[in-house]
A tleap script that builds the chain and sets N, CA, C and O, in Angstrom:
source leaprc.protein.ff14SB
mol = sequence {
  NMET TYR THR THR LYS ILE ARG THR ASN PHE
  TYR ASP ALA ASP PRO ALA GLY VAL LEU PHE
  PHE ALA ASN ILE PHE ARG MET ALA HIE THR
  ALA TYR GLU GLU MET ILE LYS SER TRP GLY
  ILE GLY GLU ASP VAL PHE PHE SER HIE ASP
  TYR SER LEU PRO VAL ILE HIE ALA GLU ALA
  ASP TYR VAL ARG PRO ILE GLN ALA HIE GLU
  GLU LEU THR ILE ASN ILE ASN ALA SER GLN
  LEU LYS GLU HIE SER PHE GLU LEU SER TYR
  HIE PHE TYR GLY SER ASN GLU LEU LYS ALA
  LYS VAL LYS THR VAL HIE LEU PHE ILE ASP
  LYS LYS GLU GLY LYS LYS ILE GLU ILE PRO
  GLU PRO LEU ARG LYS LYS PHE GLY ALA CILE
}
set mol.1.N position { 48.150 141.693 95.780 }
set mol.1.CA position { 48.369 143.003 96.355 }
set mol.1.C position { 47.071 143.808 96.243 }
set mol.1.O position { 46.369 143.759 95.233 }
set mol.2.N position { 46.784 144.533 97.293 }
set mol.2.CA position { 45.657 145.464 97.293 }
set mol.2.C position { 46.230 146.872 97.299 }
set mol.2.O position { 47.179 147.155 98.031 }
set mol.3.N position { 45.661 147.751 96.490 }
set mol.3.CA position { 46.136 149.134 96.398 }
set mol.3.C position { 44.978 150.090 96.621 }
set mol.3.O position { 43.877 149.885 96.111 }
set mol.4.N position { 45.241 151.136 97.389 }
set mol.4.CA position { 44.259 152.194 97.609 }
set mol.4.C position { 44.992 153.521 97.718 }
set mol.4.O position { 46.218 153.564 97.816 }
set mol.5.N position { 44.231 154.590 97.699 }
set mol.5.CA position { 44.807 155.932 97.840 }
set mol.5.C position { 44.193 156.609 99.049 }
set mol.5.O position { 43.048 156.351 99.418 }
set mol.6.N position { 44.988 157.488 99.661 }
set mol.6.CA position { 44.520 158.262 100.809 }
set mol.6.C position { 45.221 159.616 100.759 }
set mol.6.O position { 46.359 159.723 100.300 }
set mol.7.N position { 44.543 160.626 101.225 }
set mol.7.CA position { 45.143 161.962 101.297 }
set mol.7.C position { 45.292 162.325 102.762 }
set mol.7.O position { 44.358 162.178 103.550 }
set mol.8.N position { 46.471 162.797 103.114 }
set mol.8.CA position { 46.672 163.239 104.490 }
set mol.8.C position { 45.940 164.561 104.691 }
set mol.8.O position { 45.775 165.343 103.754 }
set mol.9.N position { 45.513 164.795 105.900 }
set mol.9.CA position { 44.793 166.013 106.249 }
set mol.9.C position { 45.673 166.908 107.109 }
set mol.9.O position { 46.715 166.484 107.610 }
set mol.10.N position { 45.240 168.140 107.269 }
set mol.10.CA position { 45.965 169.081 108.116 }
set mol.10.C position { 46.108 168.525 109.531 }
set mol.10.O position { 47.170 168.633 110.144 }
set mol.11.N position { 45.023 167.926 110.048 }
set mol.11.CA position { 45.058 167.409 111.423 }
set mol.11.C position { 45.948 166.178 111.583 }
set mol.11.O position { 46.225 165.768 112.710 }
set mol.12.N position { 46.397 165.586 110.487 }
set mol.12.CA position { 47.323 164.453 110.558 }
set mol.12.C position { 48.761 164.892 110.839 }
set mol.12.O position { 49.607 164.080 111.215 }
set mol.13.N position { 49.024 166.182 110.650 }
set mol.13.CA position { 50.401 166.677 110.711 }
set mol.13.C position { 50.757 167.225 112.087 }
set mol.13.O position { 49.893 167.615 112.872 }
set mol.14.N position { 52.053 167.242 112.348 }
set mol.14.CA position { 52.572 167.887 113.556 }
set mol.14.C position { 52.808 169.374 113.245 }
set mol.14.O position { 52.556 169.800 112.118 }
set mol.15.N position { 53.280 170.167 114.203 }
set mol.15.CA position { 53.477 171.598 113.940 }
set mol.15.C position { 54.440 171.907 112.788 }
set mol.15.O position { 54.405 173.010 112.240 }
set mol.16.N position { 55.289 170.963 112.417 }
set mol.16.CA position { 56.211 171.181 111.292 }
set mol.16.C position { 55.558 170.894 109.942 }
set mol.16.O position { 56.186 171.076 108.899 }
set mol.17.N position { 54.287 170.441 109.955 }
set mol.17.CA position { 53.592 170.132 108.710 }
set mol.17.C position { 53.876 168.746 108.181 }
set mol.17.O position { 53.531 168.431 107.042 }
set mol.18.N position { 54.508 167.907 109.001 }
set mol.18.CA position { 54.849 166.530 108.633 }
set mol.18.C position { 53.922 165.584 109.393 }
set mol.18.O position { 53.520 165.870 110.521 }
set mol.19.N position { 53.592 164.476 108.777 }
set mol.19.CA position { 52.701 163.498 109.394 }
set mol.19.C position { 53.155 163.156 110.809 }
set mol.19.O position { 54.307 162.775 111.019 }
set mol.20.N position { 52.247 163.293 111.784 }
set mol.20.CA position { 52.517 162.878 113.163 }
set mol.20.C position { 52.702 161.364 113.150 }
set mol.20.O position { 51.899 160.650 112.550 }
set mol.21.N position { 53.741 160.872 113.800 }
set mol.21.CA position { 54.182 159.479 113.643 }
set mol.21.C position { 53.081 158.446 113.860 }
set mol.21.O position { 53.028 157.459 113.126 }
set mol.22.N position { 52.208 158.636 114.834 }
set mol.22.CA position { 51.193 157.627 115.150 }
set mol.22.C position { 50.112 157.528 114.078 }
set mol.22.O position { 49.455 156.493 113.965 }
set mol.23.N position { 49.920 158.571 113.301 }
set mol.23.CA position { 48.842 158.576 112.310 }
set mol.23.C position { 49.077 157.608 111.160 }
set mol.23.O position { 48.132 157.272 110.446 }
set mol.24.N position { 50.296 157.155 110.963 }
set mol.24.CA position { 50.555 156.171 109.917 }
set mol.24.C position { 49.798 154.872 110.215 }
set mol.24.O position { 49.381 154.170 109.294 }
set mol.25.N position { 49.620 154.554 111.508 }
set mol.25.CA position { 48.893 153.340 111.884 }
set mol.25.C position { 47.395 153.484 111.613 }
set mol.25.O position { 46.745 152.521 111.207 }
set mol.26.N position { 46.847 154.676 111.836 }
set mol.26.CA position { 45.435 154.916 111.518 }
set mol.26.C position { 45.213 154.773 110.017 }
set mol.26.O position { 44.231 154.168 109.586 }
set mol.27.N position { 46.116 155.324 109.229 }
set mol.27.CA position { 45.998 155.226 107.773 }
set mol.27.C position { 46.131 153.781 107.303 }
set mol.27.O position { 45.408 153.352 106.403 }
set mol.28.N position { 47.040 153.036 107.901 }
set mol.28.CA position { 47.193 151.622 107.546 }
set mol.28.C position { 45.919 150.854 107.873 }
set mol.28.O position { 45.472 150.022 107.083 }
set mol.29.N position { 45.334 151.133 109.036 }
set mol.29.CA position { 44.116 150.406 109.411 }
set mol.29.C position { 42.944 150.802 108.523 }
set mol.29.O position { 42.102 149.962 108.205 }
set mol.30.N position { 42.878 152.061 108.121 }
set mol.30.CA position { 41.836 152.491 107.187 }
set mol.30.C position { 41.969 151.727 105.869 }
set mol.30.O position { 40.969 151.272 105.315 }
set mol.31.N position { 43.189 151.586 105.367 }
set mol.31.CA position { 43.422 150.833 104.134 }
set mol.31.C position { 43.047 149.361 104.314 }
set mol.31.O position { 42.482 148.748 103.408 }
set mol.32.N position { 43.358 148.801 105.469 }
set mol.32.CA position { 43.002 147.414 105.802 }
set mol.32.C position { 41.485 147.226 105.767 }
set mol.32.O position { 40.994 146.255 105.193 }
set mol.33.N position { 40.742 148.155 106.380 }
set mol.33.CA position { 39.281 148.074 106.372 }
set mol.33.C position { 38.731 148.185 104.957 }
set mol.33.O position { 37.791 147.471 104.605 }
set mol.34.N position { 39.298 149.066 104.141 }
set mol.34.CA position { 38.860 149.199 102.746 }
set mol.34.C position { 39.103 147.901 101.983 }
set mol.34.O position { 38.273 147.498 101.169 }
set mol.35.N position { 40.226 147.249 102.239 }
set mol.35.CA position { 40.532 145.990 101.575 }
set mol.35.C position { 39.488 144.933 101.936 }
set mol.35.O position { 38.983 144.231 101.060 }
set mol.36.N position { 39.168 144.823 103.221 }
set mol.36.CA position { 38.161 143.852 103.676 }
set mol.36.C position { 36.817 144.132 102.994 }
set mol.36.O position { 36.157 143.209 102.517 }
set mol.37.N position { 36.418 145.402 102.951 }
set mol.37.CA position { 35.156 145.774 102.294 }
set mol.37.C position { 35.187 145.433 100.809 }
set mol.37.O position { 34.170 145.022 100.251 }
set mol.38.N position { 36.344 145.597 100.157 }
set mol.38.CA position { 36.444 145.307 98.722 }
set mol.38.C position { 36.213 143.826 98.434 }
set mol.38.O position { 35.865 143.458 97.312 }
set mol.39.N position { 36.404 142.985 99.435 }
set mol.39.CA position { 36.150 141.555 99.289 }
set mol.39.C position { 34.667 141.223 99.428 }
set mol.39.O position { 34.275 140.068 99.266 }
set mol.40.N position { 33.836 142.230 99.728 }
set mol.40.CA position { 32.411 142.000 99.922 }
set mol.40.C position { 32.086 141.434 101.286 }
set mol.40.O position { 30.999 140.893 101.490 }
set mol.41.N position { 33.011 141.551 102.222 }
set mol.41.CA position { 32.806 140.982 103.557 }
set mol.41.C position { 32.135 141.978 104.483 }
set mol.41.O position { 31.221 141.606 105.218 }
set mol.42.N position { 32.555 143.212 104.469 }
set mol.42.CA position { 31.965 144.232 105.326 }
set mol.42.C position { 32.536 144.226 106.728 }
set mol.42.O position { 33.269 143.321 107.126 }
set mol.43.N position { 32.178 145.262 107.462 }
set mol.43.CA position { 32.719 145.446 108.809 }
set mol.43.C position { 32.206 144.423 109.814 }
set mol.43.O position { 32.769 144.296 110.901 }
set mol.44.N position { 31.149 143.692 109.473 }
set mol.44.CA position { 30.637 142.688 110.408 }
set mol.44.C position { 31.673 141.612 110.711 }
set mol.44.O position { 31.552 140.905 111.712 }
set mol.45.N position { 32.693 141.479 109.858 }
set mol.45.CA position { 33.757 140.507 110.129 }
set mol.45.C position { 34.436 140.813 111.464 }
set mol.45.O position { 34.996 139.916 112.094 }
set mol.46.N position { 34.388 142.081 111.899 }
set mol.46.CA position { 35.021 142.470 113.152 }
set mol.46.C position { 34.111 142.275 114.363 }
set mol.46.O position { 34.599 142.200 115.491 }
set mol.47.N position { 32.800 142.192 114.150 }
set mol.47.CA position { 31.885 142.246 115.287 }
set mol.47.C position { 30.912 141.073 115.416 }
set mol.47.O position { 30.513 140.749 116.535 }
set mol.48.N position { 30.524 140.437 114.342 }
set mol.48.CA position { 29.404 139.498 114.409 }
set mol.48.C position { 29.810 138.027 114.302 }
set mol.48.O position { 29.023 137.194 113.854 }
set mol.49.N position { 31.013 137.718 114.704 }
set mol.49.CA position { 31.471 136.329 114.661 }
set mol.49.C position { 31.944 135.897 116.044 }
set mol.49.O position { 32.076 136.720 116.950 }
set mol.50.N position { 32.197 134.605 116.196 }
set mol.50.CA position { 32.690 134.059 117.464 }
set mol.50.C position { 34.173 134.343 117.663 }
set mol.50.O position { 34.735 134.029 118.712 }
set mol.51.N position { 34.796 134.930 116.665 }
set mol.51.CA position { 36.225 135.207 116.752 }
set mol.51.C position { 36.490 136.704 116.680 }
set mol.51.O position { 35.649 137.503 116.268 }
set mol.52.N position { 37.678 137.033 117.092 }
set mol.52.CA position { 38.173 138.400 116.989 }
set mol.52.C position { 39.549 138.320 116.341 }
set mol.52.O position { 40.197 137.275 116.403 }
set mol.53.N position { 40.002 139.395 115.726 }
set mol.53.CA position { 41.322 139.371 115.104 }
set mol.53.C position { 42.105 140.633 115.464 }
set mol.53.O position { 42.299 141.520 114.633 }
set mol.54.N position { 42.550 140.694 116.720 }
set mol.54.CA position { 43.296 141.872 117.161 }
set mol.54.C position { 44.685 141.956 116.524 }
set mol.54.O position { 45.279 140.956 116.120 }
set mol.55.N position { 45.163 143.180 116.457 }
set mol.55.CA position { 46.546 143.420 116.056 }
set mol.55.C position { 47.407 143.126 117.282 }
set mol.55.O position { 47.211 143.725 118.339 }
set mol.56.N position { 48.358 142.204 117.140 }
set mol.56.CA position { 49.218 141.847 118.276 }
set mol.56.C position { 50.633 142.405 118.135 }
set mol.56.O position { 51.431 142.336 119.070 }
set mol.57.N position { 50.933 142.953 116.966 }
set mol.57.CA position { 52.238 143.603 116.763 }
set mol.57.C position { 52.081 144.618 115.640 }
set mol.57.O position { 51.397 144.362 114.648 }
set mol.58.N position { 52.718 145.767 115.804 }
set mol.58.CA position { 52.731 146.793 114.757 }
set mol.58.C position { 54.076 147.503 114.783 }
set mol.58.O position { 54.636 147.775 115.846 }
set mol.59.N position { 54.574 147.794 113.603 }
set mol.59.CA position { 55.828 148.538 113.505 }
set mol.59.C position { 55.784 149.412 112.260 }
set mol.59.O position { 55.066 149.124 111.302 }
set mol.60.N position { 56.564 150.483 112.295 }
set mol.60.CA position { 56.615 151.397 111.155 }
set mol.60.C position { 58.036 151.880 110.930 }
set mol.60.O position { 58.801 152.079 111.874 }
set mol.61.N position { 58.369 152.061 109.675 }
set mol.61.CA position { 59.620 152.690 109.263 }
set mol.61.C position { 59.245 153.900 108.416 }
set mol.61.O position { 58.481 153.793 107.456 }
set mol.62.N position { 59.786 155.033 108.782 }
set mol.62.CA position { 59.511 156.280 108.082 }
set mol.62.C position { 60.704 156.576 107.183 }
set mol.62.O position { 61.795 156.878 107.668 }
set mol.63.N position { 60.497 156.489 105.887 }
set mol.63.CA position { 61.587 156.584 104.921 }
set mol.63.C position { 61.817 158.031 104.482 }
set mol.63.O position { 62.953 158.500 104.431 }
set mol.64.N position { 60.733 158.725 104.168 }
set mol.64.CA position { 60.789 160.126 103.748 }
set mol.64.C position { 59.619 160.853 104.393 }
set mol.64.O position { 58.600 160.228 104.686 }
set mol.65.N position { 59.738 162.155 104.622 }
set mol.65.CA position { 58.643 162.893 105.264 }
set mol.65.C position { 57.349 162.841 104.441 }
set mol.65.O position { 57.369 162.945 103.215 }
set mol.66.N position { 56.250 162.680 105.135 }
set mol.66.CA position { 54.923 162.745 104.526 }
set mol.66.C position { 54.322 164.082 104.946 }
set mol.66.O position { 54.199 164.372 106.136 }
set mol.67.N position { 53.953 164.882 103.968 }
set mol.67.CA position { 53.458 166.233 104.223 }
set mol.67.C position { 51.938 166.242 104.387 }
set mol.67.O position { 51.244 165.344 103.909 }
set mol.68.N position { 51.441 167.263 105.065 }
set mol.68.CA position { 49.995 167.487 105.138 }
set mol.68.C position { 49.468 167.693 103.716 }
set mol.68.O position { 50.118 168.341 102.895 }
set mol.69.N position { 48.309 167.149 103.438 }
set mol.69.CA position { 47.608 167.252 102.150 }
set mol.69.C position { 48.298 166.483 101.026 }
set mol.69.O position { 48.023 166.729 99.852 }
set mol.70.N position { 49.179 165.568 101.369 }
set mol.70.CA position { 49.856 164.757 100.356 }
set mol.70.C position { 48.993 163.553 100.005 }
set mol.70.O position { 48.430 162.904 100.887 }
set mol.71.N position { 48.894 163.260 98.719 }
set mol.71.CA position { 48.178 162.064 98.287 }
set mol.71.C position { 49.140 160.887 98.299 }
set mol.71.O position { 50.237 160.949 97.742 }
set mol.72.N position { 48.705 159.819 98.944 }
set mol.72.CA position { 49.535 158.625 99.086 }
set mol.72.C position { 48.864 157.432 98.426 }
set mol.72.O position { 47.639 157.312 98.437 }
set mol.73.N position { 49.662 156.565 97.861 }
set mol.73.CA position { 49.205 155.267 97.386 }
set mol.73.C position { 49.698 154.242 98.395 }
set mol.73.O position { 50.870 154.242 98.774 }
set mol.74.N position { 48.794 153.366 98.828 }
set mol.74.CA position { 49.140 152.340 99.807 }
set mol.74.C position { 48.986 150.973 99.149 }
set mol.74.O position { 47.913 150.635 98.650 }
set mol.75.N position { 50.052 150.199 99.151 }
set mol.75.CA position { 50.018 148.817 98.675 }
set mol.75.C position { 50.071 147.893 99.882 }
set mol.75.O position { 50.916 148.056 100.762 }
set mol.76.N position { 49.157 146.917 99.918 }
set mol.76.CA position { 49.106 145.956 101.022 }
set mol.76.C position { 49.377 144.559 100.476 }
set mol.76.O position { 48.791 144.143 99.476 }
set mol.77.N position { 50.268 143.846 101.146 }
set mol.77.CA position { 50.565 142.447 100.829 }
set mol.77.C position { 50.491 141.621 102.104 }
set mol.77.O position { 50.825 142.104 103.186 }
set mol.78.N position { 50.051 140.376 101.971 }
set mol.78.CA position { 50.139 139.437 103.094 }
set mol.78.C position { 51.549 138.857 103.055 }
set mol.78.O position { 51.857 138.019 102.208 }
set mol.79.N position { 52.401 139.305 103.971 }
set mol.79.CA position { 53.793 138.872 103.957 }
set mol.79.C position { 54.001 137.551 104.685 }
set mol.79.O position { 54.998 136.868 104.453 }
set mol.80.N position { 53.067 137.184 105.567 }
set mol.80.CA position { 53.097 135.877 106.235 }
set mol.80.C position { 51.669 135.429 106.484 }
set mol.80.O position { 50.805 136.228 106.843 }
set mol.81.N position { 51.437 134.156 106.290 }
set mol.81.CA position { 50.140 133.558 106.565 }
set mol.81.C position { 50.407 132.266 107.324 }
set mol.81.O position { 50.893 131.286 106.759 }
set mol.82.N position { 50.084 132.280 108.607 }
set mol.82.CA position { 50.330 131.123 109.464 }
set mol.82.C position { 49.006 130.471 109.843 }
set mol.82.O position { 47.951 130.860 109.341 }
set mol.83.N position { 49.063 129.488 110.721 }
set mol.83.CA position { 47.859 128.756 111.118 }
set mol.83.C position { 46.858 129.644 111.852 }
set mol.83.O position { 45.655 129.560 111.604 }
set mol.84.N position { 47.346 130.490 112.750 }
set mol.84.CA position { 46.467 131.306 113.586 }
set mol.84.C position { 46.582 132.803 113.324 }
set mol.84.O position { 45.775 133.584 113.827 }
set mol.85.N position { 47.569 133.204 112.549 }
set mol.85.CA position { 47.831 134.632 112.379 }
set mol.85.C position { 48.281 134.947 110.956 }
set mol.85.O position { 48.630 134.063 110.173 }
set mol.86.N position { 48.259 136.232 110.660 }
set mol.86.CA position { 48.782 136.703 109.384 }
set mol.86.C position { 49.482 138.033 109.607 }
set mol.86.O position { 49.174 138.768 110.545 }
set mol.87.N position { 50.425 138.323 108.728 }
set mol.87.CA position { 51.158 139.585 108.778 }
set mol.87.C position { 50.889 140.341 107.489 }
set mol.87.O position { 50.981 139.781 106.397 }
set mol.88.N position { 50.556 141.613 107.623 }
set mol.88.CA position { 50.357 142.474 106.468 }
set mol.88.C position { 51.488 143.485 106.389 }
set mol.88.O position { 51.921 144.037 107.400 }
set mol.89.N position { 51.957 143.717 105.174 }
set mol.89.CA position { 52.966 144.742 104.910 }
set mol.89.C position { 52.319 145.836 104.074 }
set mol.89.O position { 51.692 145.568 103.049 }
set mol.90.N position { 52.481 147.051 104.524 }
set mol.90.CA position { 51.919 148.222 103.850 }
set mol.90.C position { 53.083 149.075 103.362 }
set mol.90.O position { 54.012 149.356 104.120 }
set mol.91.N position { 53.034 149.483 102.113 }
set mol.91.CA position { 54.037 150.400 101.564 }
set mol.91.C position { 53.303 151.668 101.138 }
set mol.91.O position { 52.366 151.619 100.340 }
set mol.92.N position { 53.736 152.788 101.673 }
set mol.92.CA position { 53.127 154.093 101.401 }
set mol.92.C position { 54.010 154.838 100.404 }
set mol.92.O position { 55.198 155.047 100.650 }
set mol.93.N position { 53.421 155.237 99.279 }
set mol.93.CA position { 54.148 155.972 98.246 }
set mol.93.C position { 53.514 157.342 98.040 }
set mol.93.O position { 52.290 157.480 98.050 }
set mol.94.N position { 54.350 158.344 97.854 }
set mol.94.CA position { 53.921 159.682 97.482 }
set mol.94.C position { 54.886 160.210 96.449 }
set mol.94.O position { 56.099 160.074 96.605 }
set mol.95.N position { 54.365 160.810 95.394 }
set mol.95.CA position { 55.218 161.312 94.301 }
set mol.95.C position { 56.181 160.228 93.805 }
set mol.95.O position { 57.352 160.495 93.537 }
set mol.96.N position { 55.666 159.007 93.691 }
set mol.96.CA position { 56.434 157.851 93.204 }
set mol.96.C position { 57.651 157.503 94.054 }
set mol.96.O position { 58.569 156.833 93.583 }
set mol.97.N position { 57.659 157.955 95.302 }
set mol.97.CA position { 58.749 157.622 96.223 }
set mol.97.C position { 58.185 156.864 97.416 }
set mol.97.O position { 57.094 157.172 97.897 }
set mol.98.N position { 58.929 155.877 97.890 }
set mol.98.CA position { 58.538 155.179 99.113 }
set mol.98.C position { 58.672 156.146 100.281 }
set mol.98.O position { 59.741 156.707 100.520 }
set mol.99.N position { 57.566 156.333 101.008 }
set mol.99.CA position { 57.551 157.265 102.133 }
set mol.99.C position { 57.592 156.546 103.478 }
set mol.99.O position { 58.233 157.016 104.418 }
set mol.100.N position { 56.904 155.401 103.568 }
set mol.100.CA position { 56.845 154.685 104.847 }
set mol.100.C position { 56.479 153.230 104.603 }
set mol.100.O position { 55.888 152.873 103.584 }
set mol.101.N position { 56.855 152.396 105.582 }
set mol.101.CA position { 56.486 150.979 105.580 }
set mol.101.C position { 55.890 150.652 106.943 }
set mol.101.O position { 56.391 151.089 107.979 }
set mol.102.N position { 54.816 149.880 106.922 }
set mol.102.CA position { 54.153 149.443 108.152 }
set mol.102.C position { 53.961 147.939 108.068 }
set mol.102.O position { 53.688 147.395 106.999 }
set mol.103.N position { 54.108 147.272 109.210 }
set mol.103.CA position { 53.764 145.851 109.321 }
set mol.103.C position { 52.819 145.692 110.493 }
set mol.103.O position { 53.008 146.293 111.551 }
set mol.104.N position { 51.789 144.867 110.289 }
set mol.104.CA position { 50.879 144.521 111.382 }
set mol.104.C position { 50.711 143.008 111.405 }
set mol.104.O position { 50.648 142.365 110.358 }
set mol.105.N position { 50.641 142.452 112.599 }
set mol.105.CA position { 50.379 141.025 112.779 }
set mol.105.C position { 49.036 140.906 113.481 }
set mol.105.O position { 48.806 141.528 114.518 }
set mol.106.N position { 48.147 140.094 112.901 }
set mol.106.CA position { 46.794 139.901 113.406 }
set mol.106.C position { 46.634 138.446 113.831 }
set mol.106.O position { 47.042 137.534 113.111 }
set mol.107.N position { 46.045 138.232 114.991 }
set mol.107.CA position { 45.848 136.888 115.534 }
set mol.107.C position { 44.359 136.608 115.665 }
set mol.107.O position { 43.617 137.429 116.204 }
set mol.108.N position { 43.919 135.460 115.177 }
set mol.108.CA position { 42.526 135.053 115.350 }
set mol.108.C position { 42.366 134.409 116.717 }
set mol.108.O position { 43.088 133.472 117.058 }
set mol.109.N position { 41.413 134.916 117.502 }
set mol.109.CA position { 41.137 134.351 118.823 }
set mol.109.C position { 39.647 134.102 118.985 }
set mol.109.O position { 38.817 134.795 118.396 }
set mol.110.N position { 39.325 133.110 119.785 }
set mol.110.CA position { 37.949 132.832 120.170 }
set mol.110.C position { 37.523 133.908 121.170 }
set mol.110.O position { 38.211 134.131 122.166 }
set mol.111.N position { 36.400 134.574 120.915 }
set mol.111.CA position { 35.971 135.678 121.783 }
set mol.111.C position { 35.679 135.227 123.208 }
set mol.111.O position { 36.010 135.938 124.156 }
set mol.112.N position { 35.068 134.066 123.374 }
set mol.112.CA position { 34.691 133.608 124.718 }
set mol.112.C position { 35.890 133.101 125.504 }
set mol.112.O position { 36.063 133.436 126.676 }
set mol.113.N position { 36.707 132.298 124.859 }
set mol.113.CA position { 37.828 131.647 125.542 }
set mol.113.C position { 39.096 132.505 125.572 }
set mol.113.O position { 39.941 132.350 126.453 }
set mol.114.N position { 39.216 133.413 124.597 }
set mol.114.CA position { 40.421 134.222 124.506 }
set mol.114.C position { 41.628 133.453 123.997 }
set mol.114.O position { 42.763 133.914 124.124 }
set mol.115.N position { 41.385 132.272 123.417 }
set mol.115.CA position { 42.478 131.432 122.917 }
set mol.115.C position { 42.573 131.543 121.399 }
set mol.115.O position { 41.582 131.791 120.713 }
set mol.116.N position { 43.789 131.352 120.895 }
set mol.116.CA position { 43.969 131.447 119.455 }
set mol.116.C position { 43.258 130.301 118.747 }
set mol.116.O position { 43.153 129.188 119.263 }
set mol.117.N position { 42.776 130.611 117.549 }
set mol.117.CA position { 42.081 129.632 116.714 }
set mol.117.C position { 42.665 129.706 115.306 }
set mol.117.O position { 43.376 130.651 114.963 }
set mol.118.N position { 42.356 128.705 114.504 }
set mol.118.CA position { 42.795 128.710 113.112 }
set mol.118.C position { 42.068 129.808 112.347 }
set mol.118.O position { 40.926 130.151 112.652 }
set mol.119.N position { 42.749 130.343 111.356 }
set mol.119.CA position { 42.121 131.343 110.488 }
set mol.119.C position { 40.987 130.658 109.733 }
set mol.119.O position { 41.212 129.625 109.102 }
set mol.120.N position { 39.766 131.212 109.782 }
set mol.120.CA position { 38.664 130.612 109.022 }
set mol.120.C position { 39.029 130.513 107.531 }
set mol.120.O position { 39.610 131.438 106.962 }
set mol.121.N position { 38.687 129.402 106.924 }
set mol.121.CA position { 39.118 129.112 105.554 }
set mol.121.C position { 38.751 130.196 104.535 }
set mol.121.O position { 39.588 130.535 103.699 }
set mol.122.N position { 37.523 130.758 104.571 }
set mol.122.CA position { 37.233 131.814 103.582 }
set mol.122.C position { 38.183 133.010 103.694 }
set mol.122.O position { 38.576 133.588 102.681 }
set mol.123.N position { 38.550 133.376 104.914 }
set mol.123.CA position { 39.477 134.492 105.099 }
set mol.123.C position { 40.907 134.089 104.770 }
set mol.123.O position { 41.676 134.898 104.252 }
set mol.124.N position { 41.265 132.857 105.063 }
set mol.124.CA position { 42.604 132.364 104.705 }
set mol.124.C position { 42.812 132.490 103.192 }
set mol.124.O position { 43.882 132.899 102.741 }
set mol.125.N position { 41.797 132.141 102.423 }
set mol.125.CA position { 41.900 132.238 100.961 }
set mol.125.C position { 42.058 133.688 100.521 }
set mol.125.O position { 42.855 133.987 99.631 }
set mol.126.N position { 41.305 134.582 101.139 }
set mol.126.CA position { 41.389 136.007 100.780 }
set mol.126.C position { 42.770 136.569 101.097 }
set mol.126.O position { 43.383 137.225 100.254 }
set mol.127.N position { 43.262 136.315 102.313 }
set mol.127.CA position { 44.576 136.837 102.689 }
set mol.127.C position { 45.685 136.188 101.865 }
set mol.127.O position { 46.690 136.828 101.556 }
set mol.128.N position { 45.502 134.930 101.514 }
set mol.128.CA position { 46.499 134.246 100.700 }
set mol.128.C position { 46.589 134.778 99.281 }
set mol.128.O position { 47.590 134.570 98.595 }
set mol.129.N position { 45.539 135.469 98.839 }
set mol.129.CA position { 45.502 135.985 97.467 }
set mol.129.C position { 46.121 137.373 97.322 }
set mol.129.O position { 46.297 137.858 96.204 }
set mol.130.N position { 46.456 138.019 98.451 }
set mol.130.CA position { 47.029 139.372 98.301 }
set mol.130.C position { 48.510 139.323 98.397 }
set mol.130.O position { 49.170 140.357 98.295 }
savepdb mol mol.pdb
quit
C-alpha cells in the first residue's frame, strides 16, 4: 500500500463548499504520480518510452462529503494485476472516516501500433508490491 496526504483547496469545491465530483479523479491521479516518483522512476515513465499507459476505466464512490480545505489521507493498492493492465484502488480518508473510493484501470499499449503489450517487468514488480 502507498499512502500520501493531500489538502483540498477552495477551487476544488462547488458553491456548497463540497468537493466538486470530478476533482476526486485529479486528486487520485496526483497521488498516483507521487507514488511513481516515490519509486525513483520519475515522470519520464509517461513520456520517454515506447509504451503508454492510459486510464481505460475510472469510477468513484462518494461516501461522505469532502469539504474545502480538508486534509485527506489517500491509500493506494493494486487491486488487480493482469498481463496487460492493472487496477488501482484509492481510499480517501478525512478525520479517520472513509470519504471516497476511486478505481482506475490502466492499460499498457505500444505507442506506434496502439496495441496492448505486457506490463514491463520492472513496473510489474512495483505494482505487485503495493
